[in-house]
C-alpha positions as CSV (number, residue, x, y, z in Angstrom):
1,M,-16.9,12.9,-22.9
2,T,-14.7,9.9,-22.9
3,L,-12.1,9.9,-20.1
4,S,-8.6,10.9,-21.0
5,L,-5.3,9.3,-19.9
6,H,-2.0,11.1,-19.5
7,A,0.9,8.7,-18.8
8,V,3.8,9.7,-16.6
9,T,6.0,7.0,-18.1
10,S,5.1,4.3,-20.7
11,S,4.3,1.7,-18.0
12,F,4.1,3.4,-14.6
13,V,1.7,6.0,-13.3
14,A,-1.0,7.8,-15.3
15,E,-3.4,10.7,-14.7
16,V,-7.0,10.1,-15.5
17,G,-9.1,13.0,-16.6
18,D,-12.7,13.8,-17.7
19,V,-14.2,11.4,-15.2
20,D,-16.4,12.3,-12.2
21,L,-16.1,9.5,-9.6
22,R,-19.2,10.7,-7.8
23,N,-21.3,9.0,-10.4
24,E,-21.7,5.4,-11.4
25,L,-19.2,4.8,-14.2
26,A,-20.3,3.8,-17.7
27,A,-19.2,0.3,-18.5
28,G,-16.7,1.5,-21.1
29,D,-15.1,4.0,-18.7
30,L,-14.7,1.4,-16.0
31,A,-13.2,-1.0,-18.5
32,A,-10.7,1.7,-19.6
33,I,-9.8,2.4,-16.0
34,R,-9.2,-1.3,-15.3
35,A,-7.0,-1.6,-18.4
36,A,-5.0,1.4,-17.4
37,F,-4.6,0.1,-13.9
38,A,-3.2,-3.2,-15.2
39,T,-0.6,-1.3,-17.2
40,Y,0.3,1.6,-15.0
41,A,-0.3,0.3,-11.5
42,V,-0.8,3.8,-10.1
43,L,-3.6,6.1,-11.3
44,V,-4.2,9.7,-10.3
45,F,-7.7,11.1,-10.5
46,P,-7.4,14.9,-9.9
47,A,-10.1,17.4,-8.8
48,Q,-12.6,14.9,-7.4
49,D,-15.2,16.0,-4.8
50,L,-16.2,12.8,-3.1
51,S,-18.3,12.0,0.0
52,A,-17.1,9.1,2.1
53,V,-20.0,7.0,0.6
54,Q,-18.9,7.8,-2.9
55,H,-15.3,7.0,-2.1
56,L,-16.4,3.6,-0.8
57,A,-18.7,3.0,-3.8
58,F,-15.9,3.6,-6.3
59,A,-13.5,1.3,-4.4
60,W,-16.0,-1.6,-4.7
61,N,-15.2,-1.7,-8.4
62,F,-11.8,-3.3,-7.3
63,G,-13.0,-6.0,-5.0
64,P,-14.3,-6.4,-1.5
65,I,-13.3,-3.7,1.0
66,E,-11.0,-5.0,3.7
67,P,-11.4,-4.3,7.5
68,T,-9.1,-1.5,8.6
69,V,-6.4,-1.8,11.3
70,D,-8.8,0.1,13.7
71,A,-11.4,-2.6,13.0
72,A,-9.0,-5.4,13.5
73,L,-8.1,-4.0,16.9
74,K,-11.7,-3.2,17.7
75,R,-10.8,0.5,18.1
76,E,-13.6,3.0,17.5
77,N,-13.0,5.9,15.2
78,T,-15.8,8.3,14.9
79,R,-14.1,10.5,12.3
80,V,-14.6,8.1,9.4
81,L,-17.0,5.5,8.1
82,A,-16.4,1.8,8.5
83,G,-14.1,0.5,5.7
84,I,-12.1,3.8,5.6
85,A,-8.6,3.9,7.1
86,D,-7.9,7.2,8.8
87,I,-4.5,8.5,7.5
88,A,-4.9,11.9,9.1
89,N,-2.7,13.4,11.8
90,I,-5.7,14.5,13.9
91,D,-7.7,12.8,16.5
92,T,-11.5,12.4,16.7
93,T,-11.9,15.9,18.2
94,G,-10.0,17.5,15.3
95,K,-6.8,18.2,17.4
96,L,-3.3,17.4,16.1
97,W,-1.6,14.4,17.7
98,N,1.2,15.4,20.1
99,A,4.8,14.4,19.6
100,G,4.6,11.5,22.1
101,D,1.3,10.1,21.0
102,R,1.6,6.3,20.4
103,M,-0.8,6.5,17.4
104,R,1.5,9.1,15.8
105,S,4.3,6.5,15.7
106,F,2.0,3.5,14.9
107,Q,0.4,5.2,12.0
108,M,1.9,8.6,10.8
109,L,5.6,7.8,11.2
110,A,5.3,4.2,10.1
111,N,3.7,5.3,6.9
112,R,7.1,7.0,6.1
113,L,8.7,3.6,5.7
114,W,8.5,1.9,2.3
115,H,5.6,-0.5,2.5
116,T,2.8,-2.3,0.8
117,D,-0.6,-2.0,2.2
118,S,-2.0,-5.1,4.0
119,S,0.7,-7.5,2.9
120,F,0.4,-8.7,6.5
121,K,-3.3,-9.5,6.2
122,Q,-5.1,-12.6,5.0
123,P,-6.3,-12.0,2.4
124,S,-3.7,-9.4,1.5
125,G,-4.4,-6.0,0.0
126,Y,-5.1,-5.5,-3.7
127,A,-6.1,-1.9,-4.6
128,S,-5.7,1.1,-2.3
129,L,-7.6,4.3,-3.0
130,L,-6.3,7.3,-1.0
131,Y,-8.3,10.6,-1.1
132,A,-7.0,14.0,-0.1
133,R,-9.5,16.1,1.9
134,S,-6.9,18.6,3.2
135,I,-3.1,18.8,2.8
136,A,-0.2,20.5,4.4
137,P,1.1,23.6,2.5
138,V,4.6,22.1,2.2
139,G,6.0,18.6,2.2
140,G,4.1,15.4,2.5
141,N,4.6,13.9,-0.9
142,T,3.8,10.3,-1.4
143,E,6.4,8.2,-3.3
144,F,5.7,5.0,-5.3
145,A,8.1,2.4,-6.4
146,D,7.5,0.1,-9.4
147,L,8.4,-3.4,-8.2
148,R,7.8,-4.9,-11.6
149,A,10.5,-2.7,-13.3
150,A,12.7,-3.3,-10.2
151,Y,12.4,-7.1,-10.6
152,D,13.1,-6.9,-14.4
153,A,16.4,-5.0,-13.6
154,L,17.7,-7.6,-11.1
155,A,20.7,-9.6,-12.0
156,P,19.9,-13.2,-13.2
157,E,21.6,-14.7,-10.2
158,T,19.6,-12.6,-7.8
159,K,16.4,-13.7,-9.6
160,R,17.4,-17.3,-9.2
161,R,18.3,-16.8,-5.5
162,I,15.0,-15.2,-4.5
163,G,12.6,-16.9,-6.9
164,S,11.4,-19.5,-4.4
165,L,12.0,-17.7,-1.1
166,V,9.1,-17.0,1.3
167,A,9.0,-14.3,4.0
168,E,6.9,-13.5,7.0
169,H,5.0,-10.3,7.0
170,S,3.5,-8.5,10.0
171,I,2.7,-4.9,10.7
172,L,4.6,-5.3,14.0
173,N,7.8,-5.8,12.0
174,S,7.6,-2.4,10.5
175,R,6.8,-0.8,13.8
176,R,9.8,-2.5,15.4
177,R,11.9,-0.7,12.7
178,L,10.8,2.6,14.4
179,G,12.0,1.3,17.8
180,M,8.6,0.3,19.1
181,A,9.0,-2.8,21.3
182,E,5.8,-3.0,23.4
183,F,2.7,-4.3,21.8
184,T,-0.6,-5.2,23.3
185,D,-2.0,-8.8,23.4
186,A,-4.7,-7.6,21.0
187,E,-2.1,-6.3,18.5
188,R,0.0,-9.5,18.7
189,A,-3.2,-11.6,18.1
190,A,-4.4,-9.5,15.2
191,F,-1.1,-9.3,13.4
192,T,0.3,-12.8,13.6
193,P,2.8,-13.2,10.8
194,V,1.7,-14.5,7.4
195,L,3.8,-16.1,4.6
196,R,4.4,-14.3,1.3
197,P,6.7,-15.0,-1.6
198,L,9.4,-12.5,-2.4
199,V,8.5,-12.8,-6.1
200,R,5.0,-13.1,-7.5
201,T,3.3,-12.8,-10.9
202,I,0.4,-10.4,-11.6
203,P,-2.4,-12.2,-13.4
204,E,-3.6,-9.3,-15.6
205,S,-0.2,-8.6,-17.1
206,S,1.7,-11.9,-16.5
207,R,4.5,-9.7,-15.2
208,A,6.8,-10.9,-12.5
209,T,7.3,-8.5,-9.6
210,L,9.1,-8.2,-6.3
211,Y,6.7,-8.4,-3.3
212,I,8.6,-6.7,-0.4
213,A,7.9,-4.2,2.3
214,S,9.1,-2.9,5.6
215,H,6.6,-5.4,7.1
216,V,8.9,-8.3,6.2
217,G,10.7,-10.1,9.0
218,R,12.0,-13.6,8.9
219,I,12.7,-15.3,5.5
220,E,12.1,-19.0,5.5
221,G,15.4,-21.0,5.4
222,V,17.7,-18.0,5.6
223,Q,19.7,-17.0,8.6
224,A,18.5,-13.7,10.3
225,E,21.6,-11.7,9.4
226,E,21.6,-12.8,5.8
227,A,17.8,-12.2,5.5
228,S,18.2,-8.7,6.8
229,A,21.0,-7.9,4.4
230,L,19.0,-9.4,1.5
231,L,15.9,-7.4,2.3
232,D,17.9,-4.2,2.7
233,A,19.6,-4.8,-0.7
234,L,16.2,-5.4,-2.4
235,L,14.7,-2.3,-0.9
236,A,17.6,-0.2,-1.9
237,H,17.5,-1.6,-5.4
238,A,13.7,-1.2,-5.8
239,T,13.7,2.4,-4.6
240,Q,16.3,3.8,-7.0
241,P,15.1,7.0,-8.7
242,Q,14.4,5.3,-12.0
243,F,11.7,3.2,-10.4
244,V,10.1,5.9,-8.2
245,Y,7.3,8.5,-8.8
246,A,6.8,11.3,-6.3
247,H,3.2,12.7,-6.0
248,R,2.6,16.2,-4.8
249,W,-0.9,16.2,-3.3
250,R,-3.6,18.6,-4.2
251,V,-7.0,18.7,-2.4
252,G,-9.4,16.5,-4.3
253,D,-6.7,14.0,-5.6
254,L,-7.7,10.4,-5.5
255,L,-4.8,8.0,-6.0
256,L,-5.4,4.3,-6.9
257,W,-2.6,1.9,-6.7
258,D,-1.9,-1.9,-7.0
259,N,-0.4,-3.2,-3.7
260,R,0.6,-6.4,-5.5
261,C,3.4,-4.7,-7.5
262,T,4.2,-1.4,-5.8
263,M,5.6,0.0,-2.6
264,H,4.9,3.5,-1.3
265,R,5.9,5.8,1.5
266,G,4.7,9.2,2.8
267,R,7.4,11.9,3.0
268,D,8.0,14.2,5.9
269,F,6.0,17.3,6.6
270,D,5.5,19.3,9.8
271,D,2.7,17.1,11.2
272,L,2.9,18.8,14.6
273,R,1.9,22.1,12.9
274,W,-0.2,21.4,9.8
275,P,-3.3,19.2,9.9
276,R,-3.7,16.9,7.0
277,D,-6.7,14.7,6.2
278,L,-6.1,11.7,3.9
279,Q,-8.5,8.8,3.9
280,R,-7.9,5.4,2.4
281,V,-9.9,2.4,1.3
282,T,-8.2,-0.8,0.5
283,T,-9.7,-3.8,-1.2
284,S,-8.8,-7.5,-0.7
285,D,-6.9,-9.8,-3.1
286,R,-8.0,-13.3,-3.7
287,I,-7.9,-15.3,-0.5
288,D,-5.7,-18.1,-2.2
289,A,-3.4,-15.7,-4.0
290,F,-0.3,-17.2,-2.4
291,A,-1.3,-20.8,-1.9
292,G,0.8,-22.2,-4.7
293,A,3.9,-20.2,-4.0
294,V,3.9,-21.1,-0.3
295,R,3.3,-24.8,-0.9
296,A,6.0,-24.9,-3.6
297,S,8.5,-23.5,-1.2
298,G,7.8,-26.1,1.4
299,A,7.4,-23.4,4.0
300,R,5.6,-24.0,7.2
301,A,2.5,-22.2,8.5
302,S,-0.6,-20.8,6.7
303,Y,-0.8,-18.4,3.9
């Protein structure tokens, strides 16, 4: 049976049915998924039953798999295979993190900020594939914002203002927003800021999009107070209800999204009571994806 597609809106988020991701996809089905991904930016594959190896194998259809944060910091995680980011609230023994656990802040609570996966890496993130192995009975939705539609709705003067601006991204910036102030030498070395434009164009659709996240810190050529106000305004604009889809997780859901033109955040649930096991694979964008934009801006530092 040919796969089926059920759109949430005409251009953002679609459910994909009649496909079993445990198996190698037929060329026609993979082409249809790629085409849908270019249009909708977020795809939901319900009722999957994937091993970790099958999860990784499907992800390879969307580019090379990036190293996880754990790998970047040379932290061992025996719960998951290499290449899989552990988004659970349990440790390697299966116990829930306690309220004061630093990893709870660094990972679980930070994921509740609006962000884009791996905008702070070089190369940055392209596709993320998040799989639900267990979920909490209440709460814990994941929300997605369409940064293409948000850009389209900006006032012309705002588009002109931000069109050539370049910002620094680092995962430590988002952690500072939570009040974290102490970082190890290894964390500072692994997450040196990288430059990213505030606006980019998606090659497959030729659509312009905002490229913002809680990982953004300094904006080149803009005073700190003005940069903070600008970012806050863009985040508030992009996360208005008309641009946002909220996903209620079911065990076996696999969500695929395009980090180049979306933001997402995890919503609150009682993570000190309910174990939840989500596992993510993220693939890398082209290594030179931002070269032209950064050079054109005249900004310093590497991209």
